[in-house]
HTML snippet that shows the backbone in 3Dmol.js (N, CA, C, O; Angstrom):
<script src="https://3Dmol.org/build/3Dmol-min.js"></script>
<div id="view" style="width:600px;height:400px;position:relative"></div>
<script>
const pdb = `
ATOM      1  N   UNK A   1     238.958  31.232  92.242  1.00  0.00           N
ATOM      2  CA  UNK A   1     239.403  31.877  91.023  1.00  0.00           C
ATOM      3  C   UNK A   1     238.234  31.929  90.039  1.00  0.00           C
ATOM      4  O   UNK A   1     237.552  30.931  89.805  1.00  0.00           O
ATOM      5  N   UNK A   2     238.026  33.093  89.483  1.00  0.00           N
ATOM      6  CA  UNK A   2     236.947  33.288  88.524  1.00  0.00           C
ATOM      7  C   UNK A   2     237.494  33.959  87.278  1.00  0.00           C
ATOM      8  O   UNK A   2     238.501  34.666  87.315  1.00  0.00           O
ATOM      9  N   UNK A   3     236.799  33.719  86.172  1.00  0.00           N
ATOM     10  CA  UNK A   3     237.209  34.323  84.914  1.00  0.00           C
ATOM     11  C   UNK A   3     236.847  35.797  84.836  1.00  0.00           C
ATOM     12  O   UNK A   3     237.570  36.588  84.229  1.00  0.00           O
ATOM     13  N   UNK A   4     235.730  36.166  85.450  1.00  0.00           N
ATOM     14  CA  UNK A   4     235.249  37.541  85.380  1.00  0.00           C
ATOM     15  C   UNK A   4     236.137  38.506  86.152  1.00  0.00           C
ATOM     16  O   UNK A   4     236.792  38.131  87.124  1.00  0.00           O
ATOM     17  N   UNK A   5     236.144  39.747  85.703  1.00  0.00           N
ATOM     18  CA  UNK A   5     236.934  40.760  86.387  1.00  0.00           C
ATOM     19  C   UNK A   5     236.117  41.519  87.424  1.00  0.00           C
ATOM     20  O   UNK A   5     236.655  41.996  88.423  1.00  0.00           O
ATOM     21  N   UNK A   6     234.816  41.627  87.180  1.00  0.00           N
ATOM     22  CA  UNK A   6     233.965  42.411  88.067  1.00  0.00           C
ATOM     23  C   UNK A   6     232.827  41.532  88.565  1.00  0.00           C
ATOM     24  O   UNK A   6     231.865  41.268  87.843  1.00  0.00           O
ATOM     25  N   UNK A   7     232.951  41.088  89.801  1.00  0.00           N
ATOM     26  CA  UNK A   7     231.947  40.237  90.427  1.00  0.00           C
ATOM     27  C   UNK A   7     231.436  40.932  91.682  1.00  0.00           C
ATOM     28  O   UNK A   7     232.174  41.645  92.362  1.00  0.00           O
ATOM     29  N   UNK A   8     230.165  40.710  91.970  1.00  0.00           N
ATOM     30  CA  UNK A   8     229.580  41.227  93.196  1.00  0.00           C
ATOM     31  C   UNK A   8     228.774  40.088  93.813  1.00  0.00           C
ATOM     32  O   UNK A   8     228.175  39.283  93.099  1.00  0.00           O
ATOM     33  N   UNK A   9     228.762  40.027  95.137  1.00  0.00           N
ATOM     34  CA  UNK A   9     228.072  38.929  95.800  1.00  0.00           C
ATOM     35  C   UNK A   9     227.333  39.385  97.039  1.00  0.00           C
ATOM     36  O   UNK A   9     227.587  40.455  97.593  1.00  0.00           O
ATOM     37  N   UNK A  10     226.407  38.532  97.454  1.00  0.00           N
ATOM     38  CA  UNK A  10     225.605  38.794  98.640  1.00  0.00           C
ATOM     39  C   UNK A  10     225.331  37.458  99.311  1.00  0.00           C
ATOM     40  O   UNK A  10     224.998  36.479  98.644  1.00  0.00           O
ATOM     41  N   UNK A  11     225.470  37.417 100.623  1.00  0.00           N
ATOM     42  CA  UNK A  11     225.169  36.201 101.382  1.00  0.00           C
ATOM     43  C   UNK A  11     224.288  36.582 102.560  1.00  0.00           C
ATOM     44  O   UNK A  11     224.486  37.620 103.191  1.00  0.00           O
ATOM     45  N   UNK A  12     223.308  35.724 102.848  1.00  0.00           N
ATOM     46  CA  UNK A  12     222.392  35.978 103.953  1.00  0.00           C
ATOM     47  C   UNK A  12     222.119  34.677 104.696  1.00  0.00           C
ATOM     48  O   UNK A  12     222.120  33.597 104.106  1.00  0.00           O
ATOM     49  N   UNK A  13     221.886  34.797 105.995  1.00  0.00           N
ATOM     50  CA  UNK A  13     221.576  33.652 106.834  1.00  0.00           C
ATOM     51  C   UNK A  13     220.432  34.049 107.755  1.00  0.00           C
ATOM     52  O   UNK A  13     220.383  35.177 108.246  1.00  0.00           O
ATOM     53  N   UNK A  14     219.503  33.109 107.991  1.00  0.00           N
ATOM     54  CA  UNK A  14     218.359  33.407 108.835  1.00  0.00           C
ATOM     55  C   UNK A  14     217.978  32.161 109.623  1.00  0.00           C
ATOM     56  O   UNK A  14     217.845  31.078 109.053  1.00  0.00           O
ATOM     57  N   UNK A  15     217.802  32.314 110.934  1.00  0.00           N
ATOM     58  CA  UNK A  15     217.345  31.209 111.781  1.00  0.00           C
ATOM     59  C   UNK A  15     215.836  31.076 111.592  1.00  0.00           C
ATOM     60  O   UNK A  15     215.068  31.884 112.115  1.00  0.00           O
ATOM     61  N   UNK A  16     215.414  30.060 110.847  1.00  0.00           N
ATOM     62  CA  UNK A  16     213.996  29.863 110.576  1.00  0.00           C
ATOM     63  C   UNK A  16     213.239  29.511 111.856  1.00  0.00           C
ATOM     64  O   UNK A  16     212.156  30.037 112.114  1.00  0.00           O
ATOM     65  N   UNK A  17     213.812  28.631 112.636  1.00  0.00           N
ATOM     66  CA  UNK A  17     213.352  28.236 113.963  1.00  0.00           C
ATOM     67  C   UNK A  17     214.621  28.014 114.777  1.00  0.00           C
ATOM     68  O   UNK A  17     215.707  28.228 114.239  1.00  0.00           O
ATOM     69  N   UNK A  18     214.552  27.599 116.033  1.00  0.00           N
ATOM     70  CA  UNK A  18     215.800  27.347 116.764  1.00  0.00           C
ATOM     71  C   UNK A  18     216.675  26.251 116.151  1.00  0.00           C
ATOM     72  O   UNK A  18     217.890  26.257 116.348  1.00  0.00           O
ATOM     73  N   UNK A  19     216.083  25.318 115.419  1.00  0.00           N
ATOM     74  CA  UNK A  19     216.868  24.205 114.885  1.00  0.00           C
ATOM     75  C   UNK A  19     217.266  24.385 113.410  1.00  0.00           C
ATOM     76  O   UNK A  19     218.444  24.207 113.104  1.00  0.00           O
ATOM     77  N   UNK A  20     216.366  24.724 112.485  1.00  0.00           N
ATOM     78  CA  UNK A  20     216.783  24.893 111.082  1.00  0.00           C
ATOM     79  C   UNK A  20     217.284  26.310 110.784  1.00  0.00           C
ATOM     80  O   UNK A  20     216.759  27.299 111.297  1.00  0.00           O
ATOM     81  N   UNK A  21     218.310  26.373 109.944  1.00  0.00           N
ATOM     82  CA  UNK A  21     218.895  27.648 109.519  1.00  0.00           C
ATOM     83  C   UNK A  21     218.889  27.686 107.996  1.00  0.00           C
ATOM     84  O   UNK A  21     219.366  26.750 107.354  1.00  0.00           O
ATOM     85  N   UNK A  22     218.365  28.739 107.421  1.00  0.00           N
ATOM     86  CA  UNK A  22     218.373  28.919 105.977  1.00  0.00           C
ATOM     87  C   UNK A  22     219.469  29.892 105.572  1.00  0.00           C
ATOM     88  O   UNK A  22     219.679  30.918 106.220  1.00  0.00           O
ATOM     89  N   UNK A  23     220.159  29.560 104.499  1.00  0.00           N
ATOM     90  CA  UNK A  23     221.225  30.423 103.984  1.00  0.00           C
ATOM     91  C   UNK A  23     221.061  30.566 102.474  1.00  0.00           C
ATOM     92  O   UNK A  23     220.539  29.672 101.808  1.00  0.00           O
ATOM     93  N   UNK A  24     221.504  31.684 101.950  1.00  0.00           N
ATOM     94  CA  UNK A  24     221.481  31.897 100.509  1.00  0.00           C
ATOM     95  C   UNK A  24     222.673  32.762 100.128  1.00  0.00           C
ATOM     96  O   UNK A  24     223.069  33.666 100.864  1.00  0.00           O
ATOM     97  N   UNK A  25     223.231  32.467  98.975  1.00  0.00           N
ATOM     98  CA  UNK A  25     224.349  33.256  98.449  1.00  0.00           C
ATOM     99  C   UNK A  25     224.078  33.541  96.974  1.00  0.00           C
ATOM    100  O   UNK A  25     223.579  32.682  96.248  1.00  0.00           O
ATOM    101  N   UNK A  26     224.409  34.740  96.548  1.00  0.00           N
ATOM    102  CA  UNK A  26     224.214  35.185  95.168  1.00  0.00           C
ATOM    103  C   UNK A  26     225.511  35.822  94.695  1.00  0.00           C
ATOM    104  O   UNK A  26     226.059  36.693  95.371  1.00  0.00           O
ATOM    105  N   UNK A  27     226.009  35.391  93.534  1.00  0.00           N
ATOM    106  CA  UNK A  27     227.187  36.007  92.936  1.00  0.00           C
ATOM    107  C   UNK A  27     226.847  36.389  91.510  1.00  0.00           C
ATOM    108  O   UNK A  27     226.378  35.553  90.737  1.00  0.00           O
ATOM    109  N   UNK A  28     227.080  37.647  91.152  1.00  0.00           N
ATOM    110  CA  UNK A  28     226.714  38.198  89.850  1.00  0.00           C
ATOM    111  C   UNK A  28     227.969  38.703  89.148  1.00  0.00           C
ATOM    112  O   UNK A  28     228.800  39.383  89.749  1.00  0.00           O
ATOM    113  N   UNK A  29     228.092  38.361  87.872  1.00  0.00           N
ATOM    114  CA  UNK A  29     229.164  38.901  87.039  1.00  0.00           C
ATOM    115  C   UNK A  29     228.650  40.175  86.388  1.00  0.00           C
ATOM    116  O   UNK A  29     227.685  40.130  85.625  1.00  0.00           O
ATOM    117  N   UNK A  30     229.271  41.294  86.671  1.00  0.00           N
ATOM    118  CA  UNK A  30     228.832  42.561  86.110  1.00  0.00           C
ATOM    119  C   UNK A  30     229.221  42.712  84.646  1.00  0.00           C
ATOM    120  O   UNK A  30     228.617  43.507  83.925  1.00  0.00           O
ATOM    121  N   UNK A  31     230.218  41.962  84.201  1.00  0.00           N
ATOM    122  CA  UNK A  31     230.676  42.113  82.822  1.00  0.00           C
ATOM    123  C   UNK A  31     229.808  41.373  81.808  1.00  0.00           C
ATOM    124  O   UNK A  31     229.673  41.833  80.674  1.00  0.00           O
ATOM    125  N   UNK A  32     229.203  40.216  82.194  1.00  0.00           N
ATOM    126  CA  UNK A  32     228.412  39.472  81.214  1.00  0.00           C
ATOM    127  C   UNK A  32     226.993  39.149  81.672  1.00  0.00           C
ATOM    128  O   UNK A  32     226.233  38.559  80.903  1.00  0.00           O
ATOM    129  N   UNK A  33     226.610  39.510  82.888  1.00  0.00           N
ATOM    130  CA  UNK A  33     225.253  39.320  83.366  1.00  0.00           C
ATOM    131  C   UNK A  33     224.940  37.925  83.890  1.00  0.00           C
ATOM    132  O   UNK A  33     223.805  37.683  84.299  1.00  0.00           O
ATOM    133  N   UNK A  34     225.889  37.001  83.896  1.00  0.00           N
ATOM    134  CA  UNK A  34     225.622  35.655  84.410  1.00  0.00           C
ATOM    135  C   UNK A  34     225.636  35.686  85.935  1.00  0.00           C
ATOM    136  O   UNK A  34     226.202  36.598  86.537  1.00  0.00           O
ATOM    137  N   UNK A  35     225.003  34.675  86.565  1.00  0.00           N
ATOM    138  CA  UNK A  35     224.957  34.650  88.021  1.00  0.00           C
ATOM    139  C   UNK A  35     224.933  33.230  88.546  1.00  0.00           C
ATOM    140  O   UNK A  35     224.675  32.272  87.817  1.00  0.00           O
ATOM    141  N   UNK A  36     225.213  33.124  89.855  1.00  0.00           N
ATOM    142  CA  UNK A  36     225.176  31.872  90.599  1.00  0.00           C
ATOM    143  C   UNK A  36     224.334  32.109  91.848  1.00  0.00           C
ATOM    144  O   UNK A  36     224.519  33.108  92.543  1.00  0.00           O
ATOM    145  N   UNK A  37     223.402  31.184  92.137  1.00  0.00           N
ATOM    146  CA  UNK A  37     222.553  31.275  93.321  1.00  0.00           C
ATOM    147  C   UNK A  37     222.664  29.963  94.085  1.00  0.00           C
ATOM    148  O   UNK A  37     222.493  28.889  93.509  1.00  0.00           O
ATOM    149  N   UNK A  38     222.955  30.050  95.400  1.00  0.00           N
ATOM    150  CA  UNK A  38     223.148  28.857  96.227  1.00  0.00           C
ATOM    151  C   UNK A  38     222.293  28.933  97.489  1.00  0.00           C
ATOM    152  O   UNK A  38     222.689  29.582  98.456  1.00  0.00           O
ATOM    153  N   UNK A  39     221.129  28.283  97.499  1.00  0.00           N
ATOM    154  CA  UNK A  39     220.366  28.177  98.739  1.00  0.00           C
ATOM    155  C   UNK A  39     220.776  26.924  99.513  1.00  0.00           C
ATOM    156  O   UNK A  39     221.042  25.888  98.905  1.00  0.00           O
ATOM    157  N   UNK A  40     220.830  27.004 100.845  1.00  0.00           N
ATOM    158  CA  UNK A  40     221.116  25.839 101.683  1.00  0.00           C
ATOM    159  C   UNK A  40     220.224  25.868 102.914  1.00  0.00           C
ATOM    160  O   UNK A  40     219.777  26.926 103.355  1.00  0.00           O
ATOM    161  N   UNK A  41     219.980  24.700 103.451  1.00  0.00           N
ATOM    162  CA  UNK A  41     219.207  24.542 104.669  1.00  0.00           C
ATOM    163  C   UNK A  41     220.009  23.636 105.601  1.00  0.00           C
ATOM    164  O   UNK A  41     220.396  22.531 105.220  1.00  0.00           O
ATOM    165  N   UNK A  42     220.256  24.107 106.819  1.00  0.00           N
ATOM    166  CA  UNK A  42     220.985  23.330 107.812  1.00  0.00           C
ATOM    167  C   UNK A  42     220.035  22.990 108.953  1.00  0.00           C
ATOM    168  O   UNK A  42     219.342  23.860 109.481  1.00  0.00           O
ATOM    169  N   UNK A  43     220.011  21.718 109.326  1.00  0.00           N
ATOM    170  CA  UNK A  43     219.132  21.228 110.385  1.00  0.00           C
ATOM    171  C   UNK A  43     219.989  20.575 111.464  1.00  0.00           C
ATOM    172  O   UNK A  43     220.760  19.657 111.181  1.00  0.00           O
ATOM    173  N   UNK A  44     219.855  21.046 112.687  1.00  0.00           N
ATOM    174  CA  UNK A  44     220.609  20.489 113.807  1.00  0.00           C
ATOM    175  C   UNK A  44     219.890  19.237 114.302  1.00  0.00           C
ATOM    176  O   UNK A  44     218.848  19.329 114.952  1.00  0.00           O
ATOM    177  N   UNK A  45     220.449  18.071 113.993  1.00  0.00           N
ATOM    178  CA  UNK A  45     219.841  16.801 114.367  1.00  0.00           C
ATOM    179  C   UNK A  45     219.988  16.549 115.865  1.00  0.00           C
ATOM    180  O   UNK A  45     219.050  16.090 116.517  1.00  0.00           O
ATOM    181  N   UNK A  46     221.163  16.851 116.406  1.00  0.00           N
ATOM    182  CA  UNK A  46     221.422  16.689 117.839  1.00  0.00           C
ATOM    183  C   UNK A  46     222.484  17.704 118.241  1.00  0.00           C
ATOM    184  O   UNK A  46     222.871  18.554 117.439  1.00  0.00           O
ATOM    185  N   UNK A  47     222.955  17.615 119.486  1.00  0.00           N
ATOM    186  CA  UNK A  47     224.003  18.537 119.937  1.00  0.00           C
ATOM    187  C   UNK A  47     225.301  18.356 119.158  1.00  0.00           C
ATOM    188  O   UNK A  47     226.082  19.298 119.029  1.00  0.00           O
ATOM    189  N   UNK A  48     225.537  17.157 118.642  1.00  0.00           N
ATOM    190  CA  UNK A  48     226.801  16.859 117.986  1.00  0.00           C
ATOM    191  C   UNK A  48     226.670  16.519 116.504  1.00  0.00           C
ATOM    192  O   UNK A  48     227.627  16.020 115.912  1.00  0.00           O
ATOM    193  N   UNK A  49     225.535  16.769 115.898  1.00  0.00           N
ATOM    194  CA  UNK A  49     225.394  16.438 114.466  1.00  0.00           C
ATOM    195  C   UNK A  49     224.422  17.385 113.781  1.00  0.00           C
ATOM    196  O   UNK A  49     223.518  17.939 114.406  1.00  0.00           O
ATOM    197  N   UNK A  50     224.627  17.554 112.493  1.00  0.00           N
ATOM    198  CA  UNK A  50     223.731  18.380 111.698  1.00  0.00           C
ATOM    199  C   UNK A  50     223.662  17.866 110.262  1.00  0.00           C
ATOM    200  O   UNK A  50     224.589  17.226 109.765  1.00  0.00           O
ATOM    201  N   UNK A  51     222.561  18.157 109.625  1.00  0.00           N
ATOM    202  CA  UNK A  51     222.316  17.768 108.246  1.00  0.00           C
ATOM    203  C   UNK A  51     222.179  19.035 107.418  1.00  0.00           C
ATOM    204  O   UNK A  51     221.417  19.934 107.774  1.00  0.00           O
ATOM    205  N   UNK A  52     222.910  19.109 106.319  1.00  0.00           N
ATOM    206  CA  UNK A  52     222.848  20.264 105.445  1.00  0.00           C
ATOM    207  C   UNK A  52     222.500  19.797 104.037  1.00  0.00           C
ATOM    208  O   UNK A  52     223.059  18.813 103.552  1.00  0.00           O
ATOM    209  N   UNK A  53     221.584  20.496 103.384  1.00  0.00           N
ATOM    210  CA  UNK A  53     221.203  20.195 102.006  1.00  0.00           C
ATOM    211  C   UNK A  53     221.077  21.509 101.259  1.00  0.00           C
ATOM    212  O   UNK A  53     220.710  22.537 101.828  1.00  0.00           O
ATOM    213  N   UNK A  54     221.386  21.454  99.981  1.00  0.00           N
ATOM    214  CA  UNK A  54     221.316  22.678  99.195  1.00  0.00           C
ATOM    215  C   UNK A  54     221.470  22.416  97.719  1.00  0.00           C
ATOM    216  O   UNK A  54     221.457  21.272  97.263  1.00  0.00           O
ATOM    217  N   UNK A  55     221.614  23.493  96.983  1.00  0.00           N
ATOM    218  CA  UNK A  55     221.740  23.420  95.532  1.00  0.00           C
ATOM    219  C   UNK A  55     222.543  24.624  95.047  1.00  0.00           C
ATOM    220  O   UNK A  55     222.741  25.594  95.779  1.00  0.00           O
ATOM    221  N   UNK A  56     222.994  24.543  93.819  1.00  0.00           N
ATOM    222  CA  UNK A  56     223.653  25.666  93.165  1.00  0.00           C
ATOM    223  C   UNK A  56     223.075  25.789  91.764  1.00  0.00           C
ATOM    224  O   UNK A  56     223.106  24.843  90.977  1.00  0.00           O
ATOM    225  N   UNK A  57     222.552  26.964  91.468  1.00  0.00           N
ATOM    226  CA  UNK A  57     221.946  27.224  90.165  1.00  0.00           C
ATOM    227  C   UNK A  57     222.771  28.283  89.446  1.00  0.00           C
ATOM    228  O   UNK A  57     223.110  29.318  90.019  1.00  0.00           O
ATOM    229  N   UNK A  58     223.088  28.010  88.193  1.00  0.00           N
ATOM    230  CA  UNK A  58     223.929  28.898  87.400  1.00  0.00           C
ATOM    231  C   UNK A  58     223.187  29.306  86.137  1.00  0.00           C
ATOM    232  O   UNK A  58     222.573  28.467  85.476  1.00  0.00           O
ATOM    233  N   UNK A  59     223.240  30.582  85.800  1.00  0.00           N
ATOM    234  CA  UNK A  59     222.614  31.066  84.579  1.00  0.00           C
ATOM    235  C   UNK A  59     223.602  31.955  83.842  1.00  0.00           C
ATOM    236  O   UNK A  59     224.289  32.787  84.433  1.00  0.00           O
ATOM    237  N   UNK A  60     223.648  31.753  82.540  1.00  0.00           N
ATOM    238  CA  UNK A  60     224.528  32.533  81.677  1.00  0.00           C
ATOM    239  C   UNK A  60     224.610  31.879  80.315  1.00  0.00           C
ATOM    240  O   UNK A  60     224.127  30.761  80.132  1.00  0.00           O
ATOM    241  N   UNK A  61     225.206  32.550  79.372  1.00  0.00           N
ATOM    242  CA  UNK A  61     225.366  32.027  78.029  1.00  0.00           C
ATOM    243  C   UNK A  61     226.349  30.867  78.046  1.00  0.00           C
ATOM    244  O   UNK A  61     227.448  30.983  78.589  1.00  0.00           O
ATOM    245  N   UNK A  62     225.952  29.746  77.448  1.00  0.00           N
ATOM    246  CA  UNK A  62     226.790  28.539  77.413  1.00  0.00           C
ATOM    247  C   UNK A  62     227.940  28.717  76.423  1.00  0.00           C
ATOM    248  O   UNK A  62     227.821  29.494  75.476  1.00  0.00           O
ATOM    249  N   UNK A  63     229.060  28.003  76.631  1.00  0.00           N
ATOM    250  CA  UNK A  63     230.177  28.092  75.691  1.00  0.00           C
ATOM    251  C   UNK A  63     229.823  27.460  74.346  1.00  0.00           C
ATOM    252  O   UNK A  63     228.956  26.590  74.265  1.00  0.00           O
ATOM    253  N   UNK A  64     230.505  27.911  73.296  1.00  0.00           N
ATOM    254  CA  UNK A  64     230.316  27.367  71.957  1.00  0.00           C
ATOM    255  C   UNK A  64     231.618  26.738  71.488  1.00  0.00           C
ATOM    256  O   UNK A  64     232.705  27.217  71.811  1.00  0.00           O
ATOM    257  N   UNK A  65     231.495  25.650  70.715  1.00  0.00           N
ATOM    258  CA  UNK A  65     232.681  24.982  70.162  1.00  0.00           C
ATOM    259  C   UNK A  65     233.160  25.748  68.933  1.00  0.00           C
ATOM    260  O   UNK A  65     232.372  26.064  68.043  1.00  0.00           O
ATOM    261  N   UNK A  66     234.426  26.035  68.894  1.00  0.00           N
ATOM    262  CA  UNK A  66     235.054  26.732  67.768  1.00  0.00           C
ATOM    263  C   UNK A  66     236.258  25.923  67.301  1.00  0.00           C
ATOM    264  O   UNK A  66     236.958  25.330  68.122  1.00  0.00           O
ATOM    265  N   UNK A  67     236.501  25.891  66.024  1.00  0.00           N
ATOM    266  CA  UNK A  67     237.699  25.180  65.551  1.00  0.00           C
ATOM    267  C   UNK A  67     238.944  25.872  66.061  1.00  0.00           C
ATOM    268  O   UNK A  67     238.909  27.094  66.205  1.00  0.00           O
ATOM    269  N   UNK A  68     239.988  25.225  66.331  1.00  0.00           N
ATOM    270  CA  UNK A  68     240.198  23.787  66.309  1.00  0.00           C
ATOM    271  C   UNK A  68     239.917  23.144  67.668  1.00  0.00           C
ATOM    272  O   UNK A  68     240.847  22.920  68.442  1.00  0.00           O
ATOM    273  N   UNK A  69     238.686  22.852  67.964  1.00  0.00           N
ATOM    274  CA  UNK A  69     238.236  22.101  69.139  1.00  0.00           C
ATOM    275  C   UNK A  69     238.460  22.826  70.460  1.00  0.00           C
ATOM    276  O   UNK A  69     238.630  22.181  71.494  1.00  0.00           O
ATOM    277  N   UNK A  70     238.462  24.121  70.441  1.00  0.00           N
ATOM    278  CA  UNK A  70     238.590  24.899  71.664  1.00  0.00           C
ATOM    279  C   UNK A  70     237.267  25.590  71.945  1.00  0.00           C
ATOM    280  O   UNK A  70     236.704  26.217  71.047  1.00  0.00           O
ATOM    281  N   UNK A  71     236.753  25.496  73.165  1.00  0.00           N
ATOM    282  CA  UNK A  71     235.488  26.173  73.464  1.00  0.00           C
ATOM    283  C   UNK A  71     235.687  27.682  73.579  1.00  0.00           C
ATOM    284  O   UNK A  71     236.715  28.151  74.068  1.00  0.00           O
ATOM    285  N   UNK A  72     234.700  28.421  73.125  1.00  0.00           N
ATOM    286  CA  UNK A  72     234.704  29.874  73.288  1.00  0.00           C
ATOM    287  C   UNK A  72     233.820  30.197  74.484  1.00  0.00           C
ATOM    288  O   UNK A  72     232.606  29.999  74.435  1.00  0.00           O
ATOM    289  N   UNK A  73     234.422  30.691  75.552  1.00  0.00           N
ATOM    290  CA  UNK A  73     233.706  30.991  76.784  1.00  0.00           C
ATOM    291  C   UNK A  73     232.908  32.268  76.572  1.00  0.00           C
ATOM    292  O   UNK A  73     233.456  33.297  76.178  1.00  0.00           O
ATOM    293  N   UNK A  74     231.600  32.192  76.839  1.00  0.00           N
ATOM    294  CA  UNK A  74     230.711  33.339  76.621  1.00  0.00           C
ATOM    295  C   UNK A  74     230.356  34.070  77.908  1.00  0.00           C
ATOM    296  O   UNK A  74     230.080  35.269  77.877  1.00  0.00           O
ATOM    297  N   UNK A  75     230.356  33.362  79.051  1.00  0.00           N
ATOM    298  CA  UNK A  75     229.993  33.997  80.311  1.00  0.00           C
ATOM    299  C   UNK A  75     230.694  33.290  81.473  1.00  0.00           C
ATOM    300  O   UNK A  75     231.178  32.166  81.341  1.00  0.00           O
ATOM    301  N   UNK A  76     230.731  33.975  82.600  1.00  0.00           N
ATOM    302  CA  UNK A  76     231.394  33.442  83.789  1.00  0.00           C
ATOM    303  C   UNK A  76     230.715  32.184  84.312  1.00  0.00           C
ATOM    304  O   UNK A  76     231.373  31.156  84.474  1.00  0.00           O
ATOM    305  N   UNK A  77     229.427  32.241  84.577  1.00  0.00           N
ATOM    306  CA  UNK A  77     228.736  31.128  85.217  1.00  0.00           C
ATOM    307  C   UNK A  77     227.974  30.246  84.233  1.00  0.00           C
ATOM    308  O   UNK A  77     227.337  29.281  84.656  1.00  0.00           O
ATOM    309  N   UNK A  78     228.017  30.540  82.955  1.00  0.00           N
ATOM    310  CA  UNK A  78     227.363  29.694  81.958  1.00  0.00           C
ATOM    311  C   UNK A  78     228.076  28.375  81.736  1.00  0.00           C
ATOM    312  O   UNK A  78     227.495  27.463  81.147  1.00  0.00           O
ATOM    313  N   UNK A  79     229.301  28.244  82.181  1.00  0.00           N
ATOM    314  CA  UNK A  79     230.055  27.000  82.016  1.00  0.00           C
ATOM    315  C   UNK A  79     229.801  26.005  83.138  1.00  0.00           C
ATOM    316  O   UNK A  79     230.174  24.838  83.014  1.00  0.00           O
ATOM    317  N   UNK A  80     229.171  26.436  84.237  1.00  0.00           N
ATOM    318  CA  UNK A  80     228.951  25.578  85.389  1.00  0.00           C
ATOM    319  C   UNK A  80     227.621  24.822  85.251  1.00  0.00           C
ATOM    320  O   UNK A  80     226.648  25.393  84.759  1.00  0.00           O
ATOM    321  N   UNK A  81     227.560  23.563  85.671  1.00  0.00           N
ATOM    322  CA  UNK A  81     226.276  22.856  85.702  1.00  0.00           C
ATOM    323  C   UNK A  81     225.529  23.161  87.013  1.00  0.00           C
ATOM    324  O   UNK A  81     226.141  23.552  88.006  1.00  0.00           O
ATOM    325  N   UNK A  82     224.220  22.979  87.001  1.00  0.00           N
ATOM    326  CA  UNK A  82     223.447  23.052  88.241  1.00  0.00           C
ATOM    327  C   UNK A  82     223.682  21.754  89.013  1.00  0.00           C
ATOM    328  O   UNK A  82     223.836  20.693  88.409  1.00  0.00           O
ATOM    329  N   UNK A  83     223.709  21.834  90.338  1.00  0.00           N
ATOM    330  CA  UNK A  83     223.890  20.614  91.134  1.00  0.00           C
ATOM    331  C   UNK A  83     223.193  20.746  92.482  1.00  0.00           C
ATOM    332  O   UNK A  83     222.874  21.842  92.945  1.00  0.00           O
ATOM    333  N   UNK A  84     222.967  19.572  93.099  1.00  0.00           N
ATOM    334  CA  UNK A  84     222.331  19.461  94.409  1.00  0.00           C
ATOM    335  C   UNK A  84     223.280  18.687  95.320  1.00  0.00           C
ATOM    336  O   UNK A  84     224.054  17.850  94.854  1.00  0.00           O
ATOM    337  N   UNK A  85     223.215  18.970  96.618  1.00  0.00           N
ATOM    338  CA  UNK A  85     224.113  18.275  97.531  1.00  0.00           C
ATOM    339  C   UNK A  85     223.457  18.089  98.895  1.00  0.00           C
ATOM    340  O   UNK A  85     222.512  18.794  99.250  1.00  0.00           O
ATOM    341  N   UNK A  86     223.974  17.134  99.644  1.00  0.00           N
ATOM    342  CA  UNK A  86     223.572  16.885 101.022  1.00  0.00           C
ATOM    343  C   UNK A  86     224.816  16.488 101.808  1.00  0.00           C
ATOM    344  O   UNK A  86     225.716  15.843 101.273  1.00  0.00           O
ATOM    345  N   UNK A  87     224.861  16.869 103.057  1.00  0.00           N
ATOM    346  CA  UNK A  87     226.022  16.584 103.903  1.00  0.00           C
ATOM    347  C   UNK A  87     225.551  16.331 105.322  1.00  0.00           C
ATOM    348  O   UNK A  87     224.707  17.061 105.843  1.00  0.00           O
ATOM    349  N   UNK A  88     226.096  15.299 105.945  1.00  0.00           N
ATOM    350  CA  UNK A  88     225.801  14.972 107.342  1.00  0.00           C
ATOM    351  C   UNK A  88     227.097  15.120 108.125  1.00  0.00           C
ATOM    352  O   UNK A  88     228.100  14.490 107.789  1.00  0.00           O
ATOM    353  N   UNK A  89     227.083  15.948 109.168  1.00  0.00           N
ATOM    354  CA  UNK A  89     228.285  16.185 109.966  1.00  0.00           C
ATOM    355  C   UNK A  89     228.073  15.659 111.384  1.00  0.00           C
ATOM    356  O   UNK A  89     226.999  15.811 111.966  1.00  0.00           O
ATOM    357  N   UNK A  90     229.121  15.039 111.924  1.00  0.00           N
ATOM    358  CA  UNK A  90     229.127  14.600 113.318  1.00  0.00           C
ATOM    359  C   UNK A  90     230.346  15.237 113.988  1.00  0.00           C
ATOM    360  O   UNK A  90     231.467  15.141 113.487  1.00  0.00           O
ATOM    361  N   UNK A  91     230.112  15.871 115.098  1.00  0.00           N
ATOM    362  CA  UNK A  91     231.188  16.514 115.870  1.00  0.00           C
ATOM    363  C   UNK A  91     231.465  15.699 117.128  1.00  0.00           C
ATOM    364  O   UNK A  91     230.540  15.208 117.776  1.00  0.00           O
ATOM    365  N   UNK A  92     232.731  15.559 117.466  1.00  0.00           N
ATOM    366  CA  UNK A  92     233.094  14.854 118.708  1.00  0.00           C
ATOM    367  C   UNK A  92     234.338  15.471 119.305  1.00  0.00           C
ATOM    368  O   UNK A  92     234.808  15.024 120.351  1.00  0.00           O
TER     369      UNK A  92
END
`;
const viewer = $3Dmol.createViewer("view");
viewer.addModel(pdb, "pdb");
viewer.setStyle({}, {cartoon: {color: "spectrum"}});
viewer.zoomTo();
viewer.render();
</script>
C-alpha cells in the first residue's frame, strides 16, 4: 500500500558470475518526484544455502510537524528511512 496515486517501477536482475547475482529495483512517484532504490546482491554459498545483502535508499521531501501534532506528509518516499539488511537462507 502506498500513498501515491501514480507510481512507476523497474526491476532488473543480472548474473554477475555463476554464483553471485545482482538485483536492483527502482520505484518513482510521478506525483511528487520522490523515489526508492533497492540494490541487492545474492551469493550462493552452497547448493542449499545463500547469503543476500542489500540496502534501500529513499529520497523525497520529509514530513513537517503541523499543529495539533499531526505530521504533514510532503512526499511518498520522504517518510521512509534508509536501511541496510543481510539475510542467510538454508534450504533442506
